[in-house]
ZARO-45834 format. One record per residue (C-alpha): residue number from 1; residue in one letter; x, y negated, z negated. Coordinates in steps of 0.05 Angstrom, whole numbers, plus 32768, in hexadecimal, padded with zeros to 4 digits. Example, Ala and Ser with C-alpha at 12.3 -4.5 7.8 and 13.67 -1.06 7.14 Angstrom:
2
   num   residu     px     py     pz
     1        A   80F6   805A   7F64
     2        S   8111   8015   7F71
This chain:
388
   num   residu     px     py     pz
     1        X   81F6   7EEC   8156
     2        X   81F3   7EC4   810E
     3        X   81A4   7EB7   8110
     4        X   819E   7F04   8125
     5        X   81BC   7F14   80E8
     6        X   81A0   7EED   80B8
     7        X   8156   7EF5   80CE
     8        X   816A   7F40   80C7
     9        X   8184   7F34   8084
    10        X   813A   7F12   8076
    11        X   8118   7F44   808F
    12        X   8139   7F80   806A
    13        X   813A   7F56   8025
    14        X   80E5   7F43   8035
    15        X   80DA   7F93   8047
    16        X   8106   7F9A   7FFD
    17        X   80D2   7F6D   7FDA
    18        X   809B   7F9F   7FF9
    19        X   80BD   7FD9   7FDB
    20        X   80C0   7FB0   7F90
    21        X   8075   7FAD   7F9A
    22        X   8069   7FF2   7FAF
    23        X   8092   800C   7F78
    24        X   8058   7FE1   7F4E
    25        X   8031   8022   7F59
    26        X   8068   8054   7F64
    27        X   808C   804A   7F20
    28        X   8041   8060   7F0E
    29        X   802B   8096   7F38
    30        X   806F   80B8   7F41
    31        X   8084   80C4   7EF9
    32        X   8035   80CA   7EE6
    33        X   804B   810B   7EB5
    34        X   807A   80E3   7E92
    35        X   804A   80A6   7E8A
    36        X   800F   80CB   7E7C
    37        X   803D   80EC   7E3D
    38        X   8043   80A0   7E2B
    39        X   7FFA   809F   7E1A
    40        X   7FE1   80EC   7E0C
    41        X   7F9B   80D9   7DE8
    42        X   7F7E   80B2   7E2B
    43        X   7F7D   80F0   7E57
    44        X   7F5F   80D5   7EA0
    45        X   7F5C   808E   7E8D
    46        X   7FA4   8094   7E9F
    47        X   7F91   808D   7EE3
    48        X   7F80   8044   7EE0
    49        X   7FC6   8034   7ECA
    50        X   7FD3   8042   7F17
    51        X   7F9D   802B   7F35
    52        X   7F92   7FE5   7F0D
    53        X   7FC7   7FC4   7F2C
    54        X   7F9B   7FBF   7F67
    55        X   7F61   7F9B   7F42
    56        X   7F75   7F56   7F57
    57        X   7F81   7F66   7F9D
    58        X   7F3A   7F89   7FA2
    59        X   7F1D   7F4C   7F88
    60        X   7F4B   7F16   7FAD
    61        X   7F66   7F39   7FE4
    62        X   7F32   7F14   8018
    63        X   7F45   7ED1   8003
    64        X   7F94   7EDA   8004
    65        X   7FA2   7EC8   8048
    66        X   7F82   7E79   8030
    67        X   7FAE   7E85   7FF1
    68        X   7FED   7E90   8013
    69        X   7FE6   7E54   8045
    70        X   7FD5   7E30   800F
    71        X   800F   7E3B   7FDD
    72        X   803D   7E4B   8012
    73        X   805A   7E92   8020
    74        X   809B   7E85   8008
    75        X   8086   7E76   7FC1
    76        X   8051   7EA5   7FBC
    77        X   8081   7EDC   7FD1
    78        X   80B8   7EC0   7F99
    79        X   8085   7EBB   7F5E
    80        X   8069   7EFC   7F6C
    81        X   80AB   7F18   7F6B
    82        X   80B9   7F02   7F30
    83        X   8070   7EFF   7F0B
    84        X   807B   7F4E   7F19
    85        X   80C3   7F53   7EFE
    86        X   80AD   7F36   7EC1
    87        X   8072   7F67   7EB8
    88        X   809E   7F9B   7EC5
    89        X   80D1   7F87   7E92
    90        X   809B   7F7F   7E5F
    91        X   807D   7FCB   7E6F
    92        X   80C0   7FE2   7E60
    93        X   80AF   7FD9   7E12
    94        X   8082   800A   7E23
    95        X   8044   7FE9   7E01
    96        X   8001   8008   7DEC
    97        X   7FD4   8026   7E1D
    98        X   7FA2   7FE3   7E22
    99        X   7FDB   7FB6   7E29
   100        X   7FFB   7FDD   7E5A
   101        X   7FBE   7FDC   7E7B
   102        X   7FB5   7F92   7E75
   103        X   7FFD   7F8B   7E9A
   104        X   7FEF   7FB3   7ECD
   105        X   7FB3   7F82   7EE1
   106        X   7FEA   7F4A   7ED9
   107        X   800D   7F72   7F06
   108        X   7FE0   7F74   7F40
   109        X   7FEA   7F2A   7F45
   110        X   802E   7F32   7F57
   111        X   8020   7F6A   7F80
   112        X   7FED   7F44   7FAC
   113        X   8016   7F0A   7FB6
   114        X   804C   7F38   7FD0
   115        X   802E   7F5D   8002
   116        X   800B   7F1F   8018
   117        X   8044   7EF3   801F
   118        X   8086   7F1F   8039
   119        X   8061   7F39   8076
   120        X   8049   7EEB   8082
   121        X   808F   7ED9   8086
   122        X   80AB   7F13   80AB
   123        X   807A   7F05   80E4
   124        X   808E   7EB4   80DF
   125        X   80D9   7EC5   80E4
   126        X   80E2   7EF2   8121
   127        X   80BE   7EF0   8162
   128        X   80B4   7F34   81A2
   129        X   80D6   7F70   8196
   130        X   80F8   7F5B   814F
   131        X   80AD   7F48   8138
   132        X   8095   7F92   814A
   133        X   80D2   7FB4   812A
   134        X   80CC   7F83   80E9
   135        X   8080   7F98   80DF
   136        X   8086   7FE2   80E6
   137        X   80C0   7FD8   80B5
   138        X   8097   7FBB   8087
   139        X   8061   7FEB   8096
   140        X   8090   8020   8076
   141        X   8093   7FFD   8033
   142        X   806B   8028   800D
   143        X   807C   8071   8024
   144        X   80C4   805A   8019
   145        X   80C0   804D   7FD5
   146        X   809B   807F   7FC0
   147        X   80D1   80A9   7FDE
   148        X   810B   8089   7FB7
   149        X   80E1   8085   7F79
   150        X   80D7   80CC   7F85
   151        X   8120   80E3   7F8F
   152        X   8143   80A7   7F66
   153        X   8111   8094   7F32
   154        X   8105   80DA   7F14
   155        X   814C   80E1   7F05
   156        X   814D   80A2   7EE7
   157        X   8110   80AD   7EBF
   158        X   8128   80FD   7EB2
   159        X   816C   80DB   7E96
   160        X   8158   8092   7E74
   161        X   8116   8091   7E6E
   162        X   80CF   8068   7E83
   163        X   80F1   802F   7E68
   164        X   812E   8027   7E8C
   165        X   8108   8038   7EC9
   166        X   80D7   7FFA   7EC0
   167        X   810F   7FCD   7EAB
   168        X   8138   7FDD   7EF1
   169        X   80FC   7FCD   7F13
   170        X   80EE   7F88   7EF6
   171        X   8136   7F75   7EF8
   172        X   813F   7F8A   7F42
   173        X   80FC   7F62   7F54
   174        X   811B   7F28   7F32
   175        X   815C   7F31   7F54
   176        X   8139   7F36   7F96
   177        X   810A   7EFB   7F86
   178        X   814A   7ECF   7F7B
   179        X   816D   7EE5   7FBC
   180        X   8135   7ECF   7FE1
   181        X   8136   7E92   7FB7
   182        X   817A   7E85   7FD0
   183        X   816C   7E93   801B
   184        X   8136   7E55   801D
   185        X   810E   7E71   8052
   186        X   80DC   7E3D   8072
   187        X   80A2   7E4A   8098
   188        X   8069   7E1E   80B4
   189        X   8022   7E3D   80A6
   190        X   8005   7DFD   80BC
   191        X   7FE3   7DC8   8088
   192        X   7FBF   7DF2   804E
   193        X   7F89   7DBF   804C
   194        X   7F58   7DCB   8010
   195        X   7F4B   7E08   7FE8
   196        X   7F10   7E1D   7FC7
   197        X   7F0D   7E5A   7F8D
   198        X   7EC7   7E5B   7F7E
   199        X   7E96   7E91   7F93
   200        X   7E7F   7E70   7FCA
   201        X   7EC2   7E6F   7FF0
   202        X   7ECE   7EBF   7FDE
   203        X   7E89   7ECD   7FFB
   204        X   7E8F   7EA8   803F
   205        X   7ED5   7EC7   8044
   206        X   7EB7   7F0A   8035
   207        X   7E83   7EFA   8068
   208        X   7EAD   7EE6   809B
   209        X   7EDB   7F25   8096
   210        X   7EAF   7F5C   8093
   211        X   7E79   7F3E   80C0
   212        X   7EAB   7F49   80F9
   213        X   7EBA   7F8E   8114
   214        X   7EFC   7F74   8129
   215        X   7F1A   7F59   80ED
   216        X   7EF9   7F8C   80C3
   217        X   7F0D   7FD1   80E7
   218        X   7F5E   7FD8   80D5
   219        X   7F44   7FBF   8085
   220        X   7F09   7FF4   8082
   221        X   7F33   8033   8094
   222        X   7F6D   801C   8071
   223        X   7F3F   8025   8037
   224        X   7F34   806F   8042
   225        X   7F7E   8077   8046
   226        X   7F8E   804F   800A
   227        X   7F59   8072   7FE5
   228        X   7F84   80B5   7FEF
   229        X   7FCC   80A0   7FFE
   230        X   7FE4   808A   7FB3
   231        X   7FB4   80B7   7F8E
   232        X   7FC7   80F6   7FB4
   233        X   8015   80E5   7FA5
   234        X   8007   80DD   7F61
   235        X   7FDB   811B   7F58
   236        X   7FFA   8154   7F93
   237        X   803F   8156   7F71
   238        X   8022   8160   7F30
   239        X   7FFF   81A7   7F51
   240        X   8049   81C7   7F54
   241        X   8079   81ED   7F2E
   242        X   80BB   81D1   7F16
   243        X   80E9   81A8   7F46
   244        X   80B5   81B2   7F80
   245        X   808C   817C   7F71
   246        X   80BF   8147   7F68
   247        X   80DD   8168   7FB4
   248        X   8094   815D   7FCF
   249        X   8082   811E   7FAC
   250        X   80CC   8100   7FD6
   251        X   80B6   8123   8017
   252        X   8068   810C   801B
   253        X   807B   80C0   8030
   254        X   80BB   80D7   8052
   255        X   808C   8100   8081
   256        X   805C   80CB   8092
   257        X   8090   8091   809D
   258        X   80B8   80C8   80CB
   259        X   8079   80D6   80F7
   260        X   8062   8089   80F4
   261        X   80A8   8074   8112
   262        X   80AD   80A6   8145
   263        X   8060   80B2   8156
   264        X   803D   806B   8158
   265        X   8064   8049   8185
   266        X   8060   8083   81C2
   267        X   8015   808E   81B2
   268        X   8007   8047   81B2
   269        X   801D   803A   81FB
   270        X   7FDE   806D   8204
   271        X   7FB2   806B   81D5
   272        X   7F8D   8032   81AF
   273        X   7F9F   8027   8169
   274        X   7F5F   803A   814E
   275        X   7F66   8082   8172
   276        X   7FB0   8088   815A
   277        X   7F8A   807B   810C
   278        X   7F4B   80AC   8115
   279        X   7F78   80DD   8135
   280        X   7FA2   80D9   80F7
   281        X   7F68   80E5   80D3
   282        X   7F52   811F   80F1
   283        X   7F99   8149   80EF
   284        X   7F8B   8137   80A5
   285        X   7F52   815C   80A2
   286        X   7F6A   8192   80C6
   287        X   7FAA   819E   809C
   288        X   7F81   8194   8059
   289        X   7F53   81D2   8079
   290        X   7F92   81FD   8081
   291        X   7F90   81FF   803D
   292        X   7F51   8221   8038
   293        X   7F71   825C   8068
   294        X   7FAE   8269   8033
   295        X   7FE4   8230   804C
   296        X   800F   8225   800D
   297        X   7FFD   81E2   7FEC
   298        X   8046   81C1   7FF2
   299        X   803C   81C8   804B
   300        X   7FFB   81A9   8044
   301        X   800F   8170   801F
   302        X   8048   815B   8047
   303        X   8023   816E   808B
   304        X   7FEB   8142   8072
   305        X   801D   8104   8060
   306        X   803E   810E   80AA
   307        X   8000   810E   80CD
   308        X   7FEA   80D0   809D
   309        X   8022   80A9   80BF
   310        X   7FF1   80A4   80F8
   311        X   7FC3   807A   80CF
   312        X   7FF8   804C   80AD
   313        X   8015   8035   80ED
   314        X   7FD5   802D   8114
   315        X   7FB1   8006   80E4
   316        X   7FE8   7FD2   80DE
   317        X   7FF0   7FD7   812B
   318        X   7FA0   7FCC   812F
   319        X   7FA1   7F85   811A
   320        X   7FC4   7F63   8151
   321        X   7F99   7F87   8181
   322        X   7F50   7F86   816B
   323        X   7F69   7F3A   8156
   324        X   7F7E   7F02   8190
   325        X   7F88   7EC9   815C
   326        X   7FBA   7EC0   8126
   327        X   7F80   7EAC   80F0
   328        X   7F52   7EF0   80F6
   329        X   7F99   7F12   80F8
   330        X   7FA6   7EF7   80B4
   331        X   7F5C   7EFD   80A1
   332        X   7F61   7F46   80AE
   333        X   7FA0   7F4F   8091
   334        X   7F87   7F2C   8052
   335        X   7F49   7F62   804B
   336        X   7F7F   7F99   8060
   337        X   7FA2   7F83   8019
   338        X   7F50   7F8A   7FFC
   339        X   7F46   7FBF   8018
   340        X   7F89   7FE8   8009
   341        X   7F81   7FCB   7FBF
   342        X   7F3F   7FE0   7FB8
   343        X   7F4A   8027   7FD3
   344        X   7F88   802E   7FA3
   345        X   7F59   8011   7F6D
   346        X   7F2C   804D   7F6D
   347        X   7F56   808D   7F91
   348        X   7F76   80A6   7F50
   349        X   7F41   80A1   7F21
   350        X   7F0C   80B8   7F55
   351        X   7F3D   80F4   7F6A
   352        X   7F52   8105   7F21
   353        X   7F0C   810E   7F0E
   354        X   7EFD   8141   7F4A
   355        X   7F38   8164   7F38
   356        X   7F23   816F   7EF6
   357        X   7ED6   8180   7F04
   358        X   7EED   81AC   7F45
   359        X   7F35   81B8   7F48
   360        X   7F66   81AC   7F89
   361        X   7F37   81CD   7FBA
   362        X   7F03   81A5   7FA2
   363        X   7F2D   8169   7FA8
   364        X   7F3E   8176   7FF1
   365        X   7EFB   817B   8004
   366        X   7EEE   812F   7FED
   367        X   7F32   811A   800B
   368        X   7F0C   813D   804F
   369        X   7ED0   8112   803D
   370        X   7EF0   80D3   8041
   371        X   7F19   80DC   807B
   372        X   7ED8   80EB   809F
   373        X   7EB6   80A9   808C
   374        X   7EF6   8088   80A0
   375        X   7EF1   80A4   80E8
   376        X   7EA0   809C   80E7
   377        X   7EAB   8054   80D9
   378        X   7EE4   803F   810C
   379        X   7EB2   8063   8138
   380        X   7E7B   8039   8123
   381        X   7E9E   7FF7   812A
   382        X   7EB4   800B   8167
   383        X   7E76   800F   8180
   384        X   7E62   7FC6   8162
   385        X   7E9D   7FAA   818C
   386        X   7E8E   7FC4   81D2
   387        X   7E42   7FAB   81C0
   388        X   7E60   7F68   81B0
């Protein structure tokens, strides 16, 4: 019983580290209007403050599994939390735009370290049903963080300003690192061996991952999901008047979490994980179609994020379903980090540009195109798996 409680405490603590990592996006996306007011002369370039944190993950995500083994997941996680905390404390000084942009690139190192190391540790300290529950909990960290930031973070910003908000985030990241260090979680991932940082190693890692229709399927679908998740959370609430935006910003990720928890485990007893993913994308397309039939945008936004919960849960389940060995699973999770960061990096600037040129309707059409491409990619990779 004592051991079970200890493991539960550690899992929750690791999940809290994930909340800190997700807040690295949410602290810009949720108070996006307030952040934009800090740099009024930079216009659409403000979108890069949100997405550029993904740059490091987009470049090094394919190597992240090897990096984790080489450094050790516990040390890597604590490093990521401390670095992220210090960067957030620096951002509380509200530096100039280009300095803030550079700090967001550094913050990307912290983010990648956390999102790779924390689930690796979770998978090692849990077994059986406890492991499944832990990974489902982990899959909610982004949505929960955005909901908490919409409900609590915005109130902090309104009452005390962005500077206090950033400082609070930094302090909580460092506190989480300190508690994790006291826990002294030790896991054995085997001998790390020699690690190469050269271009050849990077190219070999990419070739190995993206030549496999099993390893690459979850990351490719995840790219199209992340291309719209953070960006729509940042953009859609701004289309509403008064307090409606903050309410919708909180309900959007929460709707996805609820449907993911309630529906995905049941659906996976009857459908493959890829089928669940494609169903989520297809339902998202259908819900966005209702916007052109007169359905209020508030309902469209919440409904869209509800069905995207199927994509979220199905994508994490797809990795072990499609890949038998721990090695190929690690490769697939590393590629998910890379594709997720690539989607986050591009999503907000792209959709802001489309919004400026075509309005909300044009932006929704673009999102429909992304989801059709996701379904097509999954069907093509499934055909390749059958032919192999």
